[in-house]
TORSEDO-681047 format. One record per residue (C-alpha): residue number from 1; residue in three letters; x, y, z. Coordinates in Angstrom, 3 decimals, always signed. Example, Ala and Ser with C-alpha at 12.3 -4.5 7.8 and 13.67 -1.06 7.14 Angstrom:
! residues 2
SITE;1;ALA;+12.300;-4.500;+7.800
SITE;2;SER;+13.670;-1.060;+7.140
END
This chain:
! residues 370
SITE;1;MET;+89.878;-15.466;+3.864
SITE;2;ARG;+92.141;-12.769;+5.332
SITE;3;SER;+93.176;-11.618;+1.848
SITE;4;ILE;+89.541;-11.292;+0.790
SITE;5;VAL;+88.779;-9.178;+3.872
SITE;6;SER;+91.839;-7.034;+3.174
SITE;7;LEU;+90.751;-6.451;-0.401
SITE;8;PHE;+87.289;-5.474;+0.815
SITE;9;VAL;+88.738;-2.983;+3.304
SITE;10;VAL;+90.968;-1.434;+0.629
SITE;11;TYR;+88.033;-1.217;-1.770
SITE;12;PHE;+85.776;+0.321;+0.896
SITE;13;PHE;+88.230;+3.050;+1.802
SITE;14;TRP;+88.972;+3.740;-1.878
SITE;15;GLN;+85.263;+4.274;-2.478
SITE;16;VAL;+84.927;+6.605;+0.539
SITE;17;SER;+88.016;+8.645;-0.342
SITE;18;ALA;+87.003;+8.881;-3.997
SITE;19;ALA;+83.838;+10.694;-2.947
SITE;20;ALA;+85.450;+12.843;-0.250
SITE;21;GLN;+87.538;+15.973;-0.468
SITE;22;GLU;+91.308;+16.046;-0.784
SITE;23;THR;+92.895;+16.509;+2.649
SITE;24;GLY;+93.293;+20.211;+3.432
SITE;25;CYS;+91.434;+21.301;+0.311
SITE;26;TRP;+87.714;+22.061;-0.006
SITE;27;ASN;+87.922;+23.626;-3.441
SITE;28;ILE;+84.279;+23.424;-4.544
SITE;29;PHE;+81.166;+24.212;-2.528
SITE;30;ARG;+80.360;+20.539;-1.811
SITE;31;GLY;+83.973;+19.460;-1.392
SITE;32;ASN;+84.456;+17.286;-4.498
SITE;33;GLN;+83.364;+16.775;-8.096
SITE;34;HIS;+80.599;+14.367;-7.046
SITE;35;LEU;+79.138;+17.068;-4.762
SITE;36;THR;+78.776;+14.630;-1.854
SITE;37;GLY;+79.428;+17.132;+0.955
SITE;38;LEU;+81.744;+14.601;+2.616
SITE;39;SER;+84.830;+15.792;+4.461
SITE;40;GLN;+87.939;+13.800;+5.378
SITE;41;VAL;+88.455;+16.356;+8.139
SITE;42;ALA;+86.546;+15.723;+11.378
SITE;43;CYS;+85.225;+18.690;+13.347
SITE;44;PRO;+86.701;+19.398;+16.791
SITE;45;ALA;+84.539;+18.027;+19.600
SITE;46;GLN;+83.611;+21.519;+20.861
SITE;47;PRO;+84.587;+24.046;+18.170
SITE;48;LYS;+85.591;+27.561;+19.221
SITE;49;LEU;+85.210;+30.755;+17.207
SITE;50;LEU;+88.759;+31.610;+16.089
SITE;51;TRP;+88.245;+34.746;+13.980
SITE;52;THR;+85.803;+36.751;+11.880
SITE;53;PHE;+86.170;+38.848;+8.746
SITE;54;GLU;+83.659;+41.471;+7.577
SITE;55;THR;+82.808;+41.776;+3.890
SITE;56;GLY;+80.707;+44.592;+2.484
SITE;57;ASP;+77.368;+42.791;+2.132
SITE;58;MET;+75.430;+39.524;+2.490
SITE;59;ILE;+77.195;+36.239;+1.893
SITE;60;LYS;+75.047;+33.732;+0.035
SITE;61;SER;+77.899;+31.629;-1.316
SITE;62;SER;+79.874;+28.856;+0.340
SITE;63;PRO;+83.551;+29.558;+1.046
SITE;64;VAL;+86.167;+27.366;-0.633
SITE;65;VAL;+89.638;+26.514;+0.681
SITE;66;CYS;+92.852;+25.307;-0.956
SITE;67;SER;+96.614;+26.012;-0.772
SITE;68;ASN;+96.127;+27.651;+2.655
SITE;69;LYS;+93.845;+30.269;+1.110
SITE;70;MET;+90.128;+30.807;+1.523
SITE;71;VAL;+87.936;+32.411;-1.157
SITE;72;VAL;+84.456;+33.771;-0.468
SITE;73;THR;+82.133;+36.022;-2.449
SITE;74;SER;+79.649;+38.688;-1.418
SITE;75;THR;+76.505;+40.214;-2.854
SITE;76;ASN;+78.468;+43.481;-3.152
SITE;77;GLY;+80.070;+41.859;-6.203
SITE;78;THR;+83.457;+41.269;-4.605
SITE;79;VAL;+85.621;+38.148;-4.464
SITE;80;TYR;+87.696;+38.013;-1.253
SITE;81;CYS;+90.789;+35.866;-0.738
SITE;82;LEU;+91.827;+35.382;+2.903
SITE;83;SER;+94.631;+33.577;+4.669
SITE;84;MET;+93.570;+30.801;+7.025
SITE;85;ASP;+94.104;+33.166;+9.956
SITE;86;GLY;+91.569;+35.640;+8.544
SITE;87;LYS;+93.843;+38.216;+6.892
SITE;88;LEU;+92.815;+39.774;+3.581
SITE;89;LEU;+95.242;+38.772;+0.816
SITE;90;TRP;+93.406;+40.370;-2.107
SITE;91;LYS;+89.978;+41.260;-3.398
SITE;92;PHE;+88.519;+41.476;-6.888
SITE;93;GLU;+85.490;+43.652;-7.624
SITE;94;THR;+82.893;+42.850;-10.282
SITE;95;PRO;+80.048;+45.161;-11.391
SITE;96;ASN;+77.220;+42.919;-10.140
SITE;97;SER;+76.207;+40.829;-7.139
SITE;98;ILE;+77.814;+37.419;-6.599
SITE;99;GLU;+75.758;+34.602;-5.090
SITE;100;ALA;+77.679;+31.708;-6.630
SITE;101;SER;+80.399;+29.853;-4.772
SITE;102;ALA;+83.853;+29.996;-6.290
SITE;103;LEU;+85.918;+27.057;-7.547
SITE;104;ILE;+89.646;+26.827;-6.802
SITE;105;LEU;+91.514;+24.711;-9.320
SITE;106;ASP;+95.161;+24.642;-10.455
SITE;107;ASN;+95.997;+27.911;-8.652
SITE;108;ARG;+93.086;+29.715;-10.246
SITE;109;VAL;+89.724;+30.937;-8.969
SITE;110;TYR;+86.626;+30.577;-11.165
SITE;111;VAL;+83.348;+32.315;-10.293
SITE;112;GLY;+80.272;+33.832;-11.931
SITE;113;ASN;+78.063;+36.801;-11.012
SITE;114;LEU;+74.467;+37.913;-11.555
SITE;115;ASP;+75.120;+39.689;-14.841
SITE;116;GLY;+76.189;+36.301;-16.212
SITE;117;THR;+79.928;+36.950;-16.393
SITE;118;PHE;+82.208;+34.045;-15.519
SITE;119;TYR;+85.691;+35.021;-14.335
SITE;120;ALA;+89.070;+33.304;-14.095
SITE;121;LEU;+91.394;+34.870;-11.499
SITE;122;ASP;+94.917;+34.089;-10.367
SITE;123;LEU;+94.754;+32.561;-6.865
SITE;124;GLY;+98.006;+34.201;-5.789
SITE;125;SER;+97.286;+37.769;-6.854
SITE;126;GLY;+93.591;+38.088;-7.754
SITE;127;LYS;+94.511;+39.276;-11.259
SITE;128;LYS;+91.844;+38.639;-13.888
SITE;129;LEU;+93.014;+36.115;-16.480
SITE;130;TRP;+89.903;+36.009;-18.662
SITE;131;GLU;+86.141;+36.397;-18.582
SITE;132;TYR;+83.344;+34.578;-20.378
SITE;133;LYS;+79.828;+35.913;-20.941
SITE;134;THR;+76.615;+33.927;-20.559
SITE;135;GLU;+73.235;+35.447;-21.389
SITE;136;ASN;+71.795;+35.535;-17.869
SITE;137;GLN;+72.741;+35.297;-14.200
SITE;138;ILE;+74.992;+32.621;-12.713
SITE;139;ILE;+73.894;+31.297;-9.303
SITE;140;GLY;+75.739;+27.982;-8.978
SITE;141;SER;+79.355;+26.929;-8.664
SITE;142;ALA;+81.375;+25.667;-11.585
SITE;143;ASN;+82.664;+22.099;-11.690
SITE;144;TRP;+85.476;+20.653;-13.784
SITE;145;TRP;+86.563;+17.714;-15.915
SITE;146;LYS;+90.071;+16.885;-17.127
SITE;147;SER;+90.692;+15.079;-20.409
SITE;148;GLY;+94.291;+14.542;-21.423
SITE;149;ASN;+96.095;+17.860;-21.074
SITE;150;SER;+92.877;+19.873;-21.180
SITE;151;THR;+90.629;+20.994;-18.333
SITE;152;PHE;+87.018;+21.973;-18.952
SITE;153;LEU;+84.730;+23.985;-16.667
SITE;154;LEU;+80.996;+23.349;-16.445
SITE;155;VAL;+78.757;+26.155;-15.245
SITE;156;GLY;+74.989;+26.628;-15.442
SITE;157;SER;+73.139;+29.875;-16.095
SITE;158;TYR;+69.659;+31.315;-16.083
SITE;159;ASP;+70.019;+31.477;-19.866
SITE;160;TYR;+68.938;+27.768;-19.697
SITE;161;TYR;+72.371;+26.534;-20.798
SITE;162;LEU;+75.062;+24.439;-19.184
SITE;163;HIS;+78.267;+25.980;-20.555
SITE;164;CYS;+81.456;+23.979;-21.105
SITE;165;VAL;+84.445;+26.337;-21.147
SITE;166;ASP;+88.161;+25.714;-21.637
SITE;167;ALA;+89.803;+26.482;-18.271
SITE;168;ALA;+92.992;+27.791;-19.859
SITE;169;THR;+91.483;+30.199;-22.378
SITE;170;GLY;+87.834;+30.880;-21.448
SITE;171;LYS;+86.725;+29.742;-24.912
SITE;172;VAL;+83.433;+27.888;-25.106
SITE;173;LYS;+83.588;+24.215;-26.116
SITE;174;TRP;+79.829;+23.646;-26.223
SITE;175;LYS;+76.516;+24.755;-24.701
SITE;176;TYR;+73.793;+22.322;-23.674
SITE;177;GLU;+70.267;+23.722;-23.555
SITE;178;SER;+67.887;+22.699;-20.771
SITE;179;ASP;+64.246;+23.780;-20.561
SITE;180;ASN;+64.528;+26.360;-17.784
SITE;181;PHE;+66.867;+28.111;-15.342
SITE;182;ILE;+69.846;+26.178;-13.933
SITE;183;ASN;+70.345;+27.002;-10.236
SITE;184;GLY;+72.806;+24.461;-8.925
SITE;185;ALA;+76.163;+23.042;-9.874
SITE;186;ALA;+76.572;+20.016;-12.113
SITE;187;ALA;+77.994;+16.901;-10.476
SITE;188;VAL;+80.729;+15.228;-12.538
SITE;189;HIS;+81.591;+11.526;-12.806
SITE;190;HIS;+83.107;+9.312;-15.525
SITE;191;GLY;+82.881;+11.963;-18.217
SITE;192;LYS;+79.263;+12.883;-17.486
SITE;193;ALA;+77.782;+16.100;-16.088
SITE;194;ILE;+74.604;+15.553;-14.071
SITE;195;PHE;+72.345;+18.351;-12.877
SITE;196;GLY;+68.751;+19.299;-12.153
SITE;197;GLY;+67.018;+22.570;-12.919
SITE;198;CYS;+63.810;+24.527;-12.848
SITE;199;ASP;+62.499;+22.304;-15.654
SITE;200;GLY;+62.219;+19.397;-13.177
SITE;201;PHE;+64.496;+17.087;-15.166
SITE;202;LEU;+67.742;+15.426;-14.201
SITE;203;HIS;+70.036;+15.964;-17.172
SITE;204;VAL;+72.941;+13.607;-17.925
SITE;205;VAL;+75.288;+15.212;-20.446
SITE;206;ASP;+78.347;+13.708;-22.118
SITE;207;ILE;+81.187;+16.165;-21.448
SITE;208;ALA;+83.135;+15.184;-24.562
SITE;209;THR;+80.262;+15.973;-26.935
SITE;210;GLY;+77.802;+18.186;-25.042
SITE;211;GLN;+74.997;+15.781;-25.985
SITE;212;ALA;+72.372;+14.426;-23.582
SITE;213;ASP;+72.646;+10.773;-22.558
SITE;214;GLU;+69.560;+10.874;-20.357
SITE;215;LYS;+66.815;+13.308;-19.400
SITE;216;ILE;+64.960;+11.966;-16.373
SITE;217;ASN;+61.718;+13.513;-15.136
SITE;218;VAL;+62.124;+13.792;-11.343
SITE;219;ALA;+60.138;+16.823;-10.181
SITE;220;THR;+58.622;+20.180;-11.083
SITE;221;TYR;+61.601;+22.214;-9.865
SITE;222;VAL;+65.065;+21.264;-8.585
SITE;223;ALA;+66.671;+24.195;-6.773
SITE;224;GLY;+69.808;+22.534;-5.389
SITE;225;SER;+72.538;+20.259;-6.670
SITE;226;VAL;+72.536;+16.463;-6.730
SITE;227;ALA;+74.904;+14.266;-4.739
SITE;228;LEU;+76.345;+11.573;-6.955
SITE;229;GLU;+77.671;+8.101;-6.180
SITE;230;ASN;+78.661;+6.017;-9.173
SITE;231;ARG;+75.518;+5.935;-11.330
SITE;232;VAL;+73.125;+6.952;-8.553
SITE;233;ALA;+71.975;+10.517;-7.832
SITE;234;PHE;+70.235;+11.830;-4.723
SITE;235;VAL;+68.122;+14.931;-5.188
SITE;236;GLY;+65.516;+17.021;-3.370
SITE;237;ASP;+62.892;+19.161;-5.076
SITE;238;TYR;+60.642;+22.156;-4.513
SITE;239;ASP;+57.558;+19.988;-3.924
SITE;240;GLY;+59.086;+18.461;-0.798
SITE;241;CYS;+60.159;+15.150;-2.332
SITE;242;PHE;+63.568;+13.557;-1.874
SITE;243;SER;+64.595;+10.864;-4.350
SITE;244;ARG;+67.199;+8.287;-5.263
SITE;245;VAL;+67.578;+8.159;-9.044
SITE;246;GLU;+69.188;+5.261;-10.931
SITE;247;ILE;+70.807;+7.150;-13.772
SITE;248;GLN;+71.632;+4.157;-15.956
SITE;249;ASP;+68.023;+2.964;-15.940
SITE;250;GLY;+66.484;+6.425;-15.860
SITE;251;LYS;+64.280;+5.357;-12.946
SITE;252;ILE;+63.479;+6.646;-9.473
SITE;253;ALA;+64.431;+3.848;-7.038
SITE;254;TRP;+62.661;+5.453;-4.097
SITE;255;LYS;+61.018;+8.709;-3.173
SITE;256;TRP;+60.254;+10.157;+0.269
SITE;257;LYS;+57.737;+12.869;+1.070
SITE;258;ASP;+56.050;+14.137;+4.226
SITE;259;GLU;+52.388;+13.926;+3.274
SITE;260;LYS;+51.415;+16.575;+5.823
SITE;261;VAL;+53.988;+19.210;+4.872
SITE;262;HIS;+54.993;+19.994;+1.307
SITE;263;LEU;+57.885;+22.384;+1.841
SITE;264;PRO;+60.890;+22.471;-0.480
SITE;265;PHE;+64.314;+20.911;-0.285
SITE;266;ILE;+66.682;+23.741;-1.226
SITE;267;ALA;+69.748;+22.176;+0.399
SITE;268;SER;+71.960;+19.732;-1.467
SITE;269;PRO;+72.346;+16.306;+0.196
SITE;270;ALA;+75.478;+14.813;+1.786
SITE;271;LEU;+76.552;+11.171;+1.427
SITE;272;ALA;+78.463;+9.033;+3.933
SITE;273;GLY;+78.530;+5.237;+3.984
SITE;274;ASN;+74.989;+3.912;+3.740
SITE;275;ARG;+73.462;+7.254;+4.772
SITE;276;VAL;+72.297;+10.360;+2.973
SITE;277;VAL;+71.636;+13.547;+4.931
SITE;278;THR;+69.581;+16.484;+3.694
SITE;279;ALA;+67.504;+19.367;+5.059
SITE;280;SER;+64.233;+21.137;+4.313
SITE;281;HIS;+62.295;+24.371;+4.684
SITE;282;ASP;+60.186;+22.468;+7.216
SITE;283;LYS;+63.071;+23.124;+9.707
SITE;284;ASN;+64.211;+19.488;+9.761
SITE;285;VAL;+67.426;+17.696;+8.945
SITE;286;TYR;+66.718;+14.199;+7.598
SITE;287;CYS;+68.906;+11.103;+7.461
SITE;288;PHE;+67.886;+8.229;+5.172
SITE;289;ASP;+69.238;+4.795;+4.413
SITE;290;LYS;+70.507;+5.512;+0.914
SITE;291;ASN;+69.619;+2.031;-0.369
SITE;292;SER;+66.107;+1.541;+0.985
SITE;293;GLY;+64.954;+5.129;+1.526
SITE;294;LYS;+64.031;+4.355;+5.135
SITE;295;LEU;+64.012;+7.444;+7.359
SITE;296;LEU;+66.619;+6.761;+10.060
SITE;297;TRP;+66.203;+9.983;+12.025
SITE;298;SER;+65.173;+13.615;+11.781
SITE;299;TYR;+66.178;+16.668;+13.805
SITE;300;ASN;+64.139;+19.862;+14.108
SITE;301;THR;+66.564;+22.821;+14.010
SITE;302;GLY;+63.886;+25.361;+14.956
SITE;303;ASN;+63.992;+27.284;+11.674
SITE;304;ARG;+64.059;+26.807;+7.902
SITE;305;VAL;+67.154;+25.154;+6.476
SITE;306;GLU;+68.596;+26.140;+3.097
SITE;307;ALA;+72.264;+25.500;+3.856
SITE;308;SER;+73.494;+22.104;+2.687
SITE;309;PRO;+74.632;+19.699;+5.430
SITE;310;VAL;+78.263;+18.591;+5.524
SITE;311;VAL;+79.338;+15.217;+6.934
SITE;312;ALA;+82.600;+15.314;+8.897
SITE;313;GLY;+83.711;+12.092;+10.550
SITE;314;LYS;+80.789;+10.695;+12.537
SITE;315;GLN;+78.892;+13.973;+12.579
SITE;316;ALA;+76.789;+16.157;+10.317
SITE;317;LEU;+77.316;+19.927;+10.455
SITE;318;VAL;+74.159;+21.904;+9.692
SITE;319;ALA;+73.022;+25.544;+9.806
SITE;320;ASN;+69.622;+27.221;+9.613
SITE;321;MET;+68.024;+30.548;+8.690
SITE;322;ARG;+68.039;+31.708;+12.321
SITE;323;GLY;+71.810;+31.494;+12.370
SITE;324;ASP;+72.192;+28.326;+14.440
SITE;325;LEU;+75.159;+26.039;+13.816
SITE;326;ILE;+74.619;+22.461;+14.980
SITE;327;LEU;+76.744;+19.302;+15.053
SITE;328;LEU;+74.569;+16.186;+14.904
SITE;329;ASP;+75.622;+12.618;+15.620
SITE;330;LEU;+75.343;+10.724;+12.341
SITE;331;ALA;+74.201;+7.562;+14.120
SITE;332;ASP;+71.124;+8.921;+15.886
SITE;333;GLY;+70.724;+12.629;+15.001
SITE;334;LYS;+71.323;+13.917;+18.529
SITE;335;ALA;+72.913;+17.348;+18.883
SITE;336;ALA;+76.489;+17.297;+20.196
SITE;337;TRP;+77.225;+21.038;+19.879
SITE;338;LYS;+75.362;+24.266;+19.087
SITE;339;TYR;+76.431;+27.825;+18.353
SITE;340;GLU;+74.194;+30.815;+17.647
SITE;341;ILE;+75.568;+33.292;+15.115
SITE;342;GLY;+72.323;+35.261;+15.022
SITE;343;SER;+72.260;+35.897;+11.281
SITE;344;ALA;+70.747;+33.679;+8.584
SITE;345;ILE;+73.078;+31.088;+7.064
SITE;346;ILE;+72.244;+30.051;+3.521
SITE;347;SER;+75.413;+28.308;+2.399
SITE;348;ASN;+77.344;+25.334;+3.742
SITE;349;PRO;+80.740;+25.581;+5.454
SITE;350;ALA;+84.114;+24.551;+4.033
SITE;351;LEU;+86.274;+22.199;+6.119
SITE;352;ALA;+90.074;+22.004;+6.020
SITE;353;ASP;+92.968;+21.545;+8.439
SITE;354;GLY;+90.766;+20.948;+11.475
SITE;355;LYS;+88.788;+24.145;+10.912
SITE;356;PHE;+85.557;+25.118;+9.242
SITE;357;VAL;+84.642;+28.472;+7.732
SITE;358;LEU;+81.298;+29.848;+6.623
SITE;359;GLY;+79.607;+33.105;+5.697
SITE;360;ALA;+76.323;+34.563;+6.940
SITE;361;SER;+73.758;+37.148;+5.897
SITE;362;ASP;+75.409;+39.749;+8.137
SITE;363;GLY;+78.311;+39.773;+5.685
SITE;364;VAL;+80.719;+38.172;+8.144
SITE;365;VAL;+82.982;+35.164;+7.559
SITE;366;TYR;+83.305;+32.948;+10.653
SITE;367;CYS;+86.125;+30.481;+11.307
SITE;368;PHE;+85.803;+27.744;+13.929
SITE;369;GLY;+88.357;+25.273;+15.232
SITE;370;LYS;+90.194;+24.186;+18.347
END
């Protein structure tokens, strides 16, 4: 009996770690390829503001952290690389606004801007290695998939295409056409890229071939990214519905909607254990049982929420459009800590090494920790 329990414990922790970030590295805007928003790094009990850094304009992207470096973009078209104590290491200027979060992978930085150019930069120096052109603006982060000795990047564009690009060369491998703009990032699992878009479908694309495996009608408009666990996707839409989608069957297992208020889910959900946490323009953070769809708790933040929640330990870290940062207890949704920045926060924080960093509409990067 003891051996069976031990195997279960090992399996449980393998599943949790597989969907969480690498320790000390939050290299994509939701922390991992599955886009679960789950951190292995717990927040300090009462975080303190450690430092700030001013960029030249609004920050709509989420910072990313790896190799003791933080990368954040600004709507002034600049990519900034900072040390973890807030010192500027380098910056790279592009000719158009950047709203997309960067990806740090294999000592490179990958990011797109609003003229549709996708850049590869050296993480150490900021030197441009290559650029790739799409036909319209890039809003979402890139994701990646490794096959043998090759690494492929997946990035969506308002040209309706999901682009698969060789990470080493910037050469296109294939383009998959959706039916409308692609806002969010594609989640990646077992050789499949899974994303929603303005066409209201959840697309499941084989990364090896660029061909669609499934095209599931879930909504009229999906603005955010899905959170993926095995063959199950969790997704919110612009009509105010939040759904669990069984990808293999192409079916919606459950759907939740407030019948009195039909405001959109812009935020991407976070997964932890049997819970899924998301947030809405109706000012609320919601926590559901991921299996049944039962609403476990909700918390009214006092203003619209577009920033995606992040789960860290036994807490959920959330931010709203008034500039409030809030740590909520994952068990019951009660607030354990609040901090007022005073400027709208659109993107989620990055967590690493006992700290979290985020950007706000005032163009300032904030770092919190002990």
